[in-house]
C-alpha positions as CSV (number, residue, x, y, z in Angstrom):
1,X,20.2,-13.3,12.7
2,X,21.7,-16.2,14.7
3,X,20.4,-19.7,14.4
4,X,19.0,-19.6,17.9
5,X,17.1,-16.4,17.2
6,X,15.7,-17.9,14.0
7,X,14.5,-20.9,15.9
8,X,13.0,-18.7,18.7
9,X,11.2,-16.5,16.1
10,X,9.7,-19.6,14.3
11,X,8.5,-20.9,17.7
12,X,6.8,-17.6,18.5
13,X,5.2,-17.4,15.0
14,X,4.0,-21.0,15.4
15,X,2.5,-20.4,18.8
16,X,0.7,-17.1,17.8
17,X,-0.6,-18.7,14.5
18,X,-2.1,-21.6,16.4
19,X,-3.8,-19.4,19.0
20,X,-4.9,-16.5,16.8
21,X,-8.2,-18.0,15.6
22,X,-9.1,-18.8,19.2
23,X,-8.4,-15.3,20.3
24,X,-10.5,-13.9,17.5
25,X,-13.5,-15.6,19.2
26,X,-13.0,-13.2,22.1
27,X,-13.3,-10.1,20.0
28,X,-16.5,-8.0,20.0
29,X,-19.1,-9.1,17.6
30,X,-18.8,-6.9,14.4
31,X,-15.0,-6.8,14.5
32,X,-13.4,-6.0,11.1
33,X,-9.9,-6.6,9.8
34,X,-8.8,-4.5,6.9
35,X,-5.8,-5.8,4.9
36,X,-3.4,-3.5,3.1
37,X,-1.9,-4.7,-0.1
38,X,0.0,-2.7,-2.8
39,X,1.4,-4.8,-5.6
40,X,1.1,-8.4,-6.8
41,X,4.2,-9.4,-8.6
42,X,5.3,-12.9,-9.8
43,X,8.6,-14.2,-8.4
44,X,10.4,-13.5,-11.7
45,X,9.0,-10.0,-12.2
46,X,11.7,-7.4,-13.0
47,X,9.6,-4.8,-11.1
48,X,10.8,-6.4,-7.8
49,X,14.2,-4.9,-8.4
50,X,12.9,-1.4,-8.0
51,X,10.3,-2.1,-5.3
52,X,10.5,-2.1,-1.6
53,X,10.2,-5.5,0.0
54,X,7.1,-4.4,2.0
55,X,5.2,-3.5,-1.1
56,X,4.3,-6.7,-2.8
57,X,3.1,-10.3,-2.6
58,X,3.2,-13.0,-5.3
59,X,0.0,-14.3,-6.9
60,X,0.5,-17.6,-5.1
61,X,0.7,-15.8,-1.8
62,X,-2.4,-13.8,-2.4
63,X,-4.2,-17.1,-3.3
64,X,-3.0,-18.6,0.0
65,X,-4.3,-15.6,1.9
66,X,-7.7,-15.8,0.4
67,X,-8.0,-19.5,1.0
68,X,-7.2,-18.9,4.7
69,X,-9.4,-15.8,5.0
70,X,-12.5,-17.5,3.8
71,X,-12.0,-20.1,6.6
72,X,-12.3,-17.5,9.3
73,X,-14.0,-14.3,8.0
74,X,-16.8,-13.1,5.9
75,X,-15.2,-11.1,3.0
76,X,-17.0,-7.8,2.6
77,X,-16.8,-4.5,0.6
78,X,-15.4,-2.0,3.1
79,X,-18.0,0.7,2.1
80,X,-20.9,-1.8,2.6
81,X,-19.6,-2.7,6.1
82,X,-19.3,1.0,7.0
83,X,-22.8,1.8,5.9
84,X,-24.2,-1.0,8.0
85,X,-22.2,0.1,11.0
86,X,-23.3,3.7,10.6
87,X,-26.9,2.6,10.4
88,X,-26.6,0.3,13.4
89,X,-27.5,-2.7,11.2
90,X,-26.4,-6.2,12.0
91,X,-22.7,-7.0,11.1
92,X,-20.9,-10.2,10.4
93,X,-19.3,-11.5,13.6
94,X,-15.8,-11.4,12.0
95,X,-15.4,-9.6,8.7
96,X,-12.4,-8.9,6.4
97,X,-12.1,-6.1,3.8
98,X,-9.3,-6.2,1.3
99,X,-7.6,-3.0,0.0
100,X,-4.9,-2.3,-2.6
101,X,-3.1,1.1,-2.5
102,X,-1.9,3.2,-5.5
103,X,-3.6,1.6,-8.5
104,X,-0.7,-0.5,-9.9
105,X,-1.2,-2.2,-13.3
106,X,-0.2,-5.5,-11.7
107,X,-3.5,-5.4,-9.7
108,X,-5.2,-6.0,-13.0
109,X,-2.7,-8.5,-14.4
110,X,-2.1,-10.6,-11.4
111,X,-4.4,-9.7,-8.5
112,X,-7.7,-9.6,-10.4
113,X,-7.6,-13.3,-11.6
114,X,-7.0,-14.5,-8.0
115,X,-9.8,-12.2,-6.7
116,X,-12.2,-13.5,-9.3
117,X,-11.2,-17.1,-8.6
118,X,-12.2,-16.6,-4.9
119,X,-15.0,-14.1,-5.7
120,X,-13.3,-11.8,-3.2
121,X,-14.4,-8.2,-3.1
122,X,-11.8,-5.5,-2.8
123,X,-11.2,-1.7,-2.8
124,X,-8.5,-0.3,-5.0
125,X,-7.3,3.2,-4.0
126,X,-6.5,5.1,-7.2
127,X,-4.3,8.2,-7.6
128,X,-6.6,10.1,-10.0
129,X,-4.0,12.2,-11.8
130,X,-1.8,9.2,-12.7
131,X,-4.3,6.9,-14.3
132,X,-3.1,5.9,-17.8
133,X,0.2,7.8,-17.5
134,X,3.8,6.6,-17.4
135,X,4.4,8.3,-14.0
136,X,6.5,6.4,-11.5
137,X,6.2,7.0,-7.7
138,X,9.3,8.7,-6.3
139,X,10.4,5.7,-4.2
140,X,10.7,3.6,-7.4
141,X,12.5,6.4,-9.2
142,X,15.0,6.7,-6.3
143,X,15.6,3.0,-6.3
144,X,16.3,3.1,-10.1
145,X,18.8,6.0,-9.4
146,X,20.6,3.9,-6.8
147,X,20.8,0.9,-9.2
148,X,22.4,3.2,-11.8
149,X,24.8,4.6,-9.2
150,X,25.8,1.1,-8.1
151,X,26.3,-0.1,-11.7
152,X,28.1,3.1,-12.9
153,X,29.7,4.9,-9.9
154,X,29.6,8.6,-10.2
155,X,26.9,8.6,-13.0
156,X,24.3,10.3,-10.7
157,X,24.9,13.6,-8.9
158,X,22.7,13.6,-5.8
159,X,21.9,17.1,-4.5
160,X,22.2,17.9,-0.8
161,X,20.6,16.9,1.5
162,X,19.7,13.7,-0.4
163,X,23.4,13.0,-0.9
164,X,23.8,12.7,2.9
165,X,21.4,9.8,2.9
166,X,22.6,8.1,-0.2
167,X,26.4,8.4,0.2
168,X,26.8,6.0,3.2
169,X,24.8,3.4,1.5
170,X,26.8,3.7,-1.7
171,X,30.0,3.4,0.3
172,X,28.7,0.1,1.7
173,X,27.7,-1.1,-1.7
174,X,31.2,-0.3,-3.0
175,X,32.8,-2.4,-0.3
176,X,30.3,-5.3,-0.7
177,X,30.3,-5.1,-4.5
178,X,26.6,-5.2,-5.1
179,X,23.4,-3.2,-4.3
180,X,20.8,-5.1,-2.3
181,X,17.1,-4.2,-2.4
182,X,17.3,-3.7,1.4
183,X,20.0,-1.0,0.8
184,X,17.7,0.9,-1.5
185,X,14.8,0.4,0.9
186,X,16.8,2.0,3.7
187,X,17.5,5.1,1.5
188,X,13.8,5.4,0.6
189,X,12.8,5.2,4.3
190,X,15.3,8.0,5.1
191,X,14.0,10.1,2.2
192,X,10.5,10.1,3.7
193,X,11.8,12.5,6.2
194,X,11.7,15.3,3.6
195,X,8.6,17.3,2.7
196,X,6.8,15.9,-0.3
197,X,7.7,18.9,-2.5
198,X,11.3,18.8,-1.5
199,X,11.9,15.0,-2.1
200,X,10.2,15.3,-5.5
201,X,12.5,18.2,-6.4
202,X,15.6,16.4,-5.2
203,X,14.9,13.3,-7.2
204,X,14.1,15.2,-10.3
205,X,17.4,17.1,-10.0
206,X,19.3,13.8,-9.5
207,X,17.5,12.3,-12.6
208,X,18.6,15.1,-14.8
209,X,22.2,14.5,-13.8
210,X,21.9,10.7,-14.5
211,X,20.7,10.8,-18.0
212,X,18.8,7.7,-19.2
213,X,16.7,6.7,-16.2
214,X,13.7,4.8,-17.7
215,X,10.1,5.7,-17.1
216,X,8.1,2.5,-17.5
217,X,4.3,2.7,-17.2
218,X,3.2,0.8,-14.1
219,X,-0.2,2.5,-13.4
220,X,-3.7,1.2,-14.4
221,X,-5.2,2.9,-17.4
222,X,-8.8,3.7,-17.9
223,X,-9.8,0.5,-19.8
224,X,-8.3,-1.6,-17.0
225,X,-10.1,0.4,-14.4
226,X,-13.4,-0.2,-16.3
227,X,-12.7,-4.0,-16.8
228,X,-11.9,-4.4,-13.1
229,X,-15.1,-2.6,-12.1
230,X,-17.1,-4.8,-14.5
231,X,-16.4,-7.9,-12.5
232,X,-18.6,-6.5,-9.7
233,X,-15.8,-7.3,-7.2
234,X,-13.7,-4.1,-7.4
235,X,-14.7,-0.8,-6.1
236,X,-12.6,2.3,-6.0
237,X,-11.5,4.9,-3.5
238,X,-9.3,8.0,-3.7
239,X,-5.6,8.0,-2.9
240,X,-5.5,11.7,-3.7
241,X,-4.9,13.4,-7.1
242,X,-1.0,13.1,-7.0
243,X,-0.2,10.9,-4.0
244,X,0.9,14.0,-2.1
245,X,1.5,13.3,1.6
246,X,-1.0,15.3,3.6
247,X,0.9,15.7,6.8
248,X,3.3,18.3,5.5
249,X,3.0,21.8,4.0
250,X,0.1,22.1,1.5
251,X,-2.1,25.0,0.6
252,X,-5.8,24.9,1.2
253,X,-6.5,25.0,-2.5
254,X,-4.2,22.1,-3.2
255,X,-5.6,20.2,-0.2
256,X,-9.1,20.6,-1.7
257,X,-7.8,19.4,-5.1
258,X,-6.1,16.3,-3.6
259,X,-9.1,15.3,-1.5
260,X,-12.3,16.5,-3.0
261,X,-11.1,17.0,-6.6
262,X,-9.7,13.5,-6.8
263,X,-13.1,12.1,-5.8
264,X,-14.9,14.0,-8.5
265,X,-12.4,12.8,-11.1
266,X,-12.6,9.2,-10.1
267,X,-16.4,9.2,-10.0
268,X,-16.4,10.5,-13.6
269,X,-13.8,8.0,-14.7
270,X,-15.1,4.9,-13.0
271,X,-18.9,5.5,-13.1
272,X,-19.0,4.4,-9.5
273,X,-19.7,6.3,-6.3
274,X,-16.3,7.0,-4.6
275,X,-17.0,6.7,-0.8
276,X,-13.6,5.8,0.6
277,X,-10.2,7.6,1.0
278,X,-6.7,6.5,1.7
279,X,-4.1,8.8,3.2
280,X,-0.8,8.6,1.3
281,X,1.9,7.1,3.5
282,X,-0.7,7.2,6.3
283,X,0.0,10.9,6.9
284,X,-2.8,13.4,7.7
285,X,-3.4,16.7,9.4
286,X,-6.4,18.3,11.2
287,X,-7.3,20.2,8.0
288,X,-7.0,17.1,5.8
289,X,-9.0,15.0,8.2
290,X,-11.8,17.6,8.4
291,X,-12.0,17.7,4.6
292,X,-12.0,13.9,4.3
293,X,-14.8,13.7,6.9
294,X,-16.9,16.1,4.8
295,X,-16.5,14.2,1.5
296,X,-16.1,10.5,2.3
297,X,-17.9,7.7,4.2
298,X,-14.7,6.4,5.6
299,X,-10.9,6.5,5.3
300,X,-8.0,4.1,5.9
301,X,-4.6,4.7,7.5
302,X,-1.4,2.7,7.7
303,X,-1.7,2.3,11.5
304,X,-1.8,-1.4,12.4
305,X,-4.7,-3.1,14.1
306,X,-8.3,-4.2,13.8
307,X,-11.4,-1.9,13.5
308,X,-14.5,-2.0,15.6
309,X,-18.0,-0.7,14.8
310,X,-17.5,2.0,17.4
311,X,-14.2,3.1,15.9
312,X,-13.6,6.3,13.9
313,X,-14.6,5.5,10.3
314,X,-12.1,8.1,9.0
315,X,-9.1,6.7,10.8
316,X,-9.5,3.0,10.1
317,X,-6.5,0.8,11.0
318,X,-5.2,-1.8,8.6
319,X,-2.8,-4.7,8.7
320,X,-0.1,-4.7,6.0
321,X,0.7,-8.0,4.4
322,X,3.6,-8.6,2.1
323,X,5.7,-11.4,0.8
324,X,8.5,-11.6,3.3
325,X,6.2,-11.8,6.3
326,X,3.2,-13.7,5.0
327,X,4.2,-16.2,2.3
328,X,3.1,-19.2,4.3
329,X,0.1,-20.1,6.4
330,X,1.6,-19.6,9.9
331,X,3.3,-16.3,9.4
332,X,0.1,-15.0,7.7
333,X,-2.1,-16.0,10.7
334,X,0.5,-14.5,13.0
335,X,0.3,-11.3,11.0
336,X,-3.5,-11.2,11.4
337,X,-3.4,-11.8,15.1
338,X,-3.2,-8.1,15.8
339,X,-0.5,-8.8,18.5
340,X,2.0,-6.6,16.7
């Protein structure tokens, strides 16, 4: 990006950040903003090397966010707000609900202390089948494979059609001499074009060829889930049983297991009612949406925007916030503006 473009961008961010709190006053009473977080990783965390840039904030950035949010919004549990909206009860004029996707262990290690400091309620969407396991989500596994390929050219054999996405990036890495996180992120985004079953199979095949890919445990275990719930600040929702994207091919029995079965498992594990659902990667289908409506009070998407009391409670928009676009006050306010 040229110097002039950077200056122009900073000017736009500054202007929107200054005017955003004023424009919120024009919104309908009862407006809700739902924030989408994933991971909370310190600046020196090795986990950042196999994580997409849009997937994390630092503990310091989360602290900044909560300080700012408390100035403008009433922080609420999402399920409480939805019940009040459904009953036609009075709602806060401007409310904010905080959500974390996937159930990462760093939510316990680094997010929870900040949430407790601010007494901020939050919903953590758990993948019921992965709690307490060493499972790694396929984007992280793919990024680890790319790192191995960059460090040891030819050490991983990528099956077609995954090779067609990986090869051009590795050629660039060879010319440049190093793998950037952005390179791996580009491959992950391209791989999302495959069906869920196919991409999992392709990555497993590549892993078998590249012997020695580590499988570090990064998911919350049962005791951490219980300790987070014991604070009274954390409630849980379902993010399916296996993080299977619901917009592709999936049998009716598997759909039932991913949506209804995960709710039952999480209620037994957490001892809490599980009223909320989160669509993996934001993908859904008419059959999935119908099943979610039957089993949950509400559900969140990855579509950007605010939510109103009259909106569909099973297609709630959220605003994603992550380190590279919200690590200071002005870019954070610009992100919340809802203008993009």
